[in-house]
C-alpha angles and dihedrals in degrees: 000000000000091000089052093050091054093047087051090051095048091051090052092052092048091050092050092049091049093053093047088047094051091046090051094050093045089056089049089053092054095047116122102248098188092118095054114048108132147000104235128172106258119208123237091255090058095252125132126215105239131173113225128182119227134164139250127223091277096045102260112148114244124198111217126179112221133170112238129182112272118245141152108275093033090171093062089044089053087052092053088054087065097055119107099245127143095256096050093039094052091047093053097040089073090064096040094251130124138211115255106206116077121256113276095025110150133181106235096186138348136192134175120200131159090352096308120118113200109196119190113199135187118246095268091083085074093060102105132108112211143052088242095056089050093052090046090052095052095041095046094049095046097044095043093049095043090058084079114087096229096054124078102153136027130210121195124213132177121209089341097307131108114233123211094215144347128249095277096040106270106152111232103159094103129047111279129224131196105286134160104341112196093000105202098197132002109273118249117231093255096047130095120210122247130179121228132171133239134166133252132185108217105188104013086270117049123063130200135187109240124203109223125184116224132180120243132189099233143124090238132352108260134158090275097054092043091055092045089053091048092051087058089077133242119303116270120257097022098096089237125137145179132232096212116107116256119263094029113154125194116238101174145336133192138160127229125180093337097316121112116211118199125187117198140176121274089269089079088074090067089077104127116253091249124124096213092049093044094047092050091050089052090051095045090053096042097047089050094053093043091061085068100033112030091187092069109111101159139026137213121204118205135181113214089334101318122100112243122232115246132187106292090238095058114107118220089197118101120237118253089231132023121242100001112200 
């Protein structure tokens, strides 16, 4: 009997501990984690490399890697870098880019749980005039925030309320994911979206690589369909351009141990013997492929099976971030 009494007491103790433990972990799960969203490498000067999405003069979204001061709640700090305030506007004007969030926009509250970032803004975020502005605001917010490892989706609120749609029809009731950045043409029902990179010159001096969504007729998006879309050329009326020589045709492409091998027709040899031009072509190709295969870190360019000779100063390694500034 004494043994049974001890067993009963032990079971009661274990049950109590289990309940307390469950209660504790449930509270942890509900904690606002907006202050702890990633473990970045902080520079010695206290700055963090952060990719922010701005816009050019015609409204195309441009990813730019900037070093911003590290602070707790770095995602909120990143959003503040998108607001059209004098310091941000003046800084960007020197490179021909513009902030995307209207003047006076403020984050009232923000939480990040299970990959979802809920961001509550004041009413100033609605102070814009065109459909282009609206698309830029949504894409910039979603793409900037999902650069952080802990965020997969973004939900936008205004003064604590969920909106069904914005002024020009963009649906924002449900959490939003990355989708169709800088879509060139409306996708046909049988097309799949693929992201390719072209270049733009914003002020006659500074150049940036721009992600563009194009439609492809394929069973799935892969590195071959992505390059085929890239070779079709930049969309008209966008000011974008490609560094690839005219008439280039893709023969084959494959990836081995993080290196992408691209075999083109002989027209690829018409690339000018200019370091800047050649380096841009390498990045244009590599950034496009990395959207499909994130493990790609280097490229090799071939002409009918033989690697072409580029300027000795051209790096075949891809940059960690696009458009460092």
